[in-house]
C-alpha positions as CSV (number, residue, x, y, z in Angstrom):
1,M,0.0,0.0,0.0
2,S,1.3,3.4,-1.0
3,A,2.2,5.8,1.9
4,F,0.3,8.5,-0.1
5,Q,-3.0,6.7,-0.7
6,S,-4.6,8.5,2.3
7,H,-3.7,11.9,0.8
8,N,-6.3,13.7,-1.2
9,E,-5.5,15.1,-4.7
10,T,-4.8,18.7,-3.4
11,E,-2.3,17.4,-0.9
12,L,-0.6,15.3,-3.5
13,L,-0.3,18.3,-5.9
14,Q,1.1,20.4,-3.1
15,L,3.7,17.8,-2.2
16,A,4.6,17.2,-5.9
17,A,4.9,20.9,-6.5
18,G,7.5,21.0,-3.8
19,G,9.6,18.4,-5.5
20,G,8.0,15.3,-3.9
21,Q,8.7,12.5,-6.4
22,A,6.8,9.9,-4.5
23,A,3.7,12.1,-4.4
24,F,4.1,12.8,-8.1
25,A,4.4,9.0,-8.7
26,E,1.2,8.5,-6.8
27,L,-0.6,11.1,-9.0
28,F,0.7,9.2,-12.0
29,M,-0.5,5.8,-10.7
30,Q,-4.0,7.2,-9.8
31,N,-4.6,8.7,-13.2
32,R,-2.6,6.5,-15.7
33,H,-5.3,3.9,-16.4
34,K,-8.2,6.2,-17.2
35,L,-5.8,8.4,-19.2
36,F,-4.7,5.4,-21.1
37,S,-8.3,4.4,-21.9
38,F,-9.1,7.9,-23.1
39,L,-6.0,8.2,-25.3
40,M,-6.5,4.8,-26.9
41,R,-9.8,5.9,-28.3
42,L,-8.0,8.8,-29.9
43,T,-4.8,7.2,-31.1
44,Q,-5.8,3.5,-31.6
45,S,-2.2,2.7,-30.8
46,P,-0.8,1.5,-27.4
47,E,2.7,2.7,-28.3
48,A,1.4,6.2,-29.3
49,T,-0.7,6.3,-26.2
50,E,2.3,5.5,-23.9
51,D,4.3,8.2,-25.7
52,V,1.6,10.8,-25.1
53,I,1.3,9.8,-21.4
54,Q,5.0,10.1,-21.0
55,D,5.1,13.5,-22.6
56,I,2.3,14.7,-20.4
57,F,3.9,13.7,-17.1
58,M,7.3,14.9,-18.2
59,K,5.8,18.4,-18.9
60,L,3.9,18.3,-15.6
61,W,7.1,17.4,-13.7
62,R,9.1,20.2,-15.4
63,N,6.4,22.7,-14.5
64,R,5.6,21.1,-11.1
65,V,5.7,24.5,-9.3
66,S,2.5,25.3,-11.0
67,L,0.7,22.1,-9.9
68,T,-0.9,23.9,-6.9
69,E,-2.7,26.2,-9.4
70,I,-4.7,23.3,-10.9
71,D,-8.3,23.1,-9.5
72,N,-9.4,19.8,-11.2
73,F,-6.4,17.6,-11.9
74,S,-8.3,15.0,-13.9
75,S,-9.9,17.5,-16.2
76,Y,-6.6,19.2,-16.6
77,L,-5.0,15.9,-17.6
78,F,-7.6,15.2,-20.2
79,R,-7.2,18.6,-21.8
80,M,-3.5,18.1,-21.9
81,A,-4.0,14.6,-23.4
82,Q,-6.3,16.0,-26.1
83,N,-3.9,18.8,-27.0
84,Q,-0.9,16.5,-27.0
85,C,-2.7,14.1,-29.4
86,I,-3.4,17.0,-31.7
87,T,0.3,18.0,-31.6
88,Q,1.4,14.4,-32.3
89,F,-1.0,14.0,-35.2
90,R,0.3,17.3,-36.7
91,R,3.9,16.3,-36.2
92,M,3.1,13.0,-37.9
93,A,1.5,14.8,-40.8
94,K,4.6,17.1,-41.1
95,E,7.0,14.2,-41.0
96,T,5.0,12.4,-43.7
97,L,5.3,15.6,-45.8
98,I,9.1,15.8,-45.1
99,L,9.6,12.1,-46.0
100,S,7.5,12.5,-49.2
101,K,9.7,15.5,-50.1
102,L,12.8,13.5,-49.4
103,A,11.6,10.8,-51.8
104,S,10.6,13.1,-54.6
105,D,13.3,15.7,-54.6
106,A,16.1,15.3,-57.0
107,P,19.5,16.2,-55.6
108,A,20.1,18.4,-58.7
109,S,17.5,20.8,-57.5
110,R,19.7,21.8,-54.5
111,S,21.3,25.2,-54.9
112,T,24.6,24.6,-53.2
113,T,27.2,21.9,-52.6
114,E,26.3,22.0,-48.9
115,D,22.6,21.4,-49.7
116,L,23.6,18.5,-52.1
117,L,25.7,16.9,-49.4
118,A,22.9,17.3,-46.8
119,A,20.3,15.9,-49.1
120,K,22.5,12.9,-50.0
121,E,23.2,12.1,-46.3
122,V,19.6,12.5,-45.2
123,Q,18.5,10.2,-48.1
124,E,21.1,7.6,-46.9
125,Q,20.0,7.8,-43.3
126,L,16.3,7.6,-44.4
127,Q,17.1,4.4,-46.3
128,L,18.8,3.0,-43.2
129,A,15.9,4.0,-41.0
130,V,13.3,2.4,-43.4
131,A,15.4,-0.8,-43.3
132,K,14.6,-1.1,-39.6
133,L,10.9,-1.3,-40.2
134,T,8.9,-4.5,-40.2
135,P,7.7,-5.7,-43.6
136,Q,4.2,-4.5,-43.0
137,Q,5.4,-1.1,-41.7
138,K,7.7,-0.7,-44.7
139,L,4.9,-1.6,-47.1
140,V,2.4,0.9,-45.6
141,F,5.1,3.6,-45.4
142,T,6.1,3.0,-49.0
143,L,2.5,3.1,-50.3
144,S,2.0,6.4,-48.4
145,R,5.3,8.0,-49.2
146,E,6.0,6.9,-52.8
147,K,2.5,6.4,-54.2
148,G,0.8,9.1,-52.1
149,L,-2.1,6.8,-51.1
150,K,-4.5,7.8,-48.3
151,Y,-5.0,5.5,-45.3
152,E,-8.3,4.2,-46.7
153,E,-6.7,3.4,-50.1
154,I,-3.8,1.6,-48.4
155,A,-6.3,-0.3,-46.3
156,A,-8.3,-1.4,-49.3
157,E,-5.1,-2.5,-51.2
158,L,-3.8,-4.5,-48.2
159,N,-7.2,-5.7,-47.0
160,I,-6.7,-4.3,-43.5
161,S,-8.5,-1.6,-41.6
162,A,-7.6,2.0,-41.9
163,S,-6.9,2.1,-38.1
164,T,-4.3,-0.6,-38.6
165,V,-2.7,1.4,-41.4
166,K,-2.6,4.4,-39.1
167,N,-0.9,2.3,-36.4
168,H,1.7,1.1,-38.8
169,M,2.4,4.6,-40.0
170,I,2.7,5.9,-36.4
171,D,5.1,3.1,-35.5
172,A,7.1,3.6,-38.7
173,L,7.5,7.3,-38.2
174,R,8.5,6.8,-34.6
175,I,11.2,4.3,-35.7
176,I,12.4,6.7,-38.4
177,R,12.4,9.7,-36.0
178,Q,14.4,7.8,-33.4
179,H,16.9,6.8,-36.0
180,F,17.5,10.4,-37.0
181,H,17.7,11.4,-33.3
182,T,20.4,8.9,-32.6
183,T,22.4,9.5,-35.8
184,A,21.9,13.3,-36.1
185,N,24.8,15.5,-36.7
186,A,25.1,19.1,-37.9
187,L,24.9,18.1,-41.6
188,L,21.7,16.0,-41.1
189,I,20.1,18.7,-39.0
190,G,21.0,21.3,-41.7
191,G,19.4,19.1,-44.3
192,L,16.2,18.6,-42.4
193,Y,15.9,22.3,-41.8
194,F,16.5,22.9,-45.5
195,L,13.6,20.4,-46.2
196,L,11.3,22.1,-43.7
197,D,12.0,25.4,-45.3
198,S,11.3,23.9,-48.7
199,L,8.0,22.5,-47.5
200,Q,7.0,25.9,-46.2
201,K,7.7,27.5,-49.6
202,I,5.7,25.0,-51.6
203,K,2.5,25.2,-49.4
């Protein structure tokens, strides 16, 4: 039995705001399951749901001094969860655009030698990242990136549900993003910023 189970929510928030890790952990345990159920209805992906929950509580801990200002912690959590999901979906859409741009842009269109090198290295790293995907993730990713198919179209072609397609894309983009995070250097970062800038210009 937790030493904090006898404490009410307000007391736990006050303790956590003062840096109490055990009190913060109790808040996490008390809210995790209902937050997980809520997020699963939005993301349809256990992995994506866990990512969102982790992001939420990391933000709460970083801003723990403000915890005492929260009147209804559960409502506050659900608003954070909804906003975090929107952010994640937007990020996924942006990443899909970036990867589509990577696949379609010819290196000859780059204006400088530095851009050419950045584009070449990003392409190489993208290929390495895609090689880490499962066969189904790779197939879904390829149909979305190279053929430009929508989730419903991919689902029809592969005879799976659209939600399964979305899950595969979420997982594929996470693996690719993690690959770039672990291998990133100045040249790669420069290349990605260049691509982001290009995407802004073509919108």
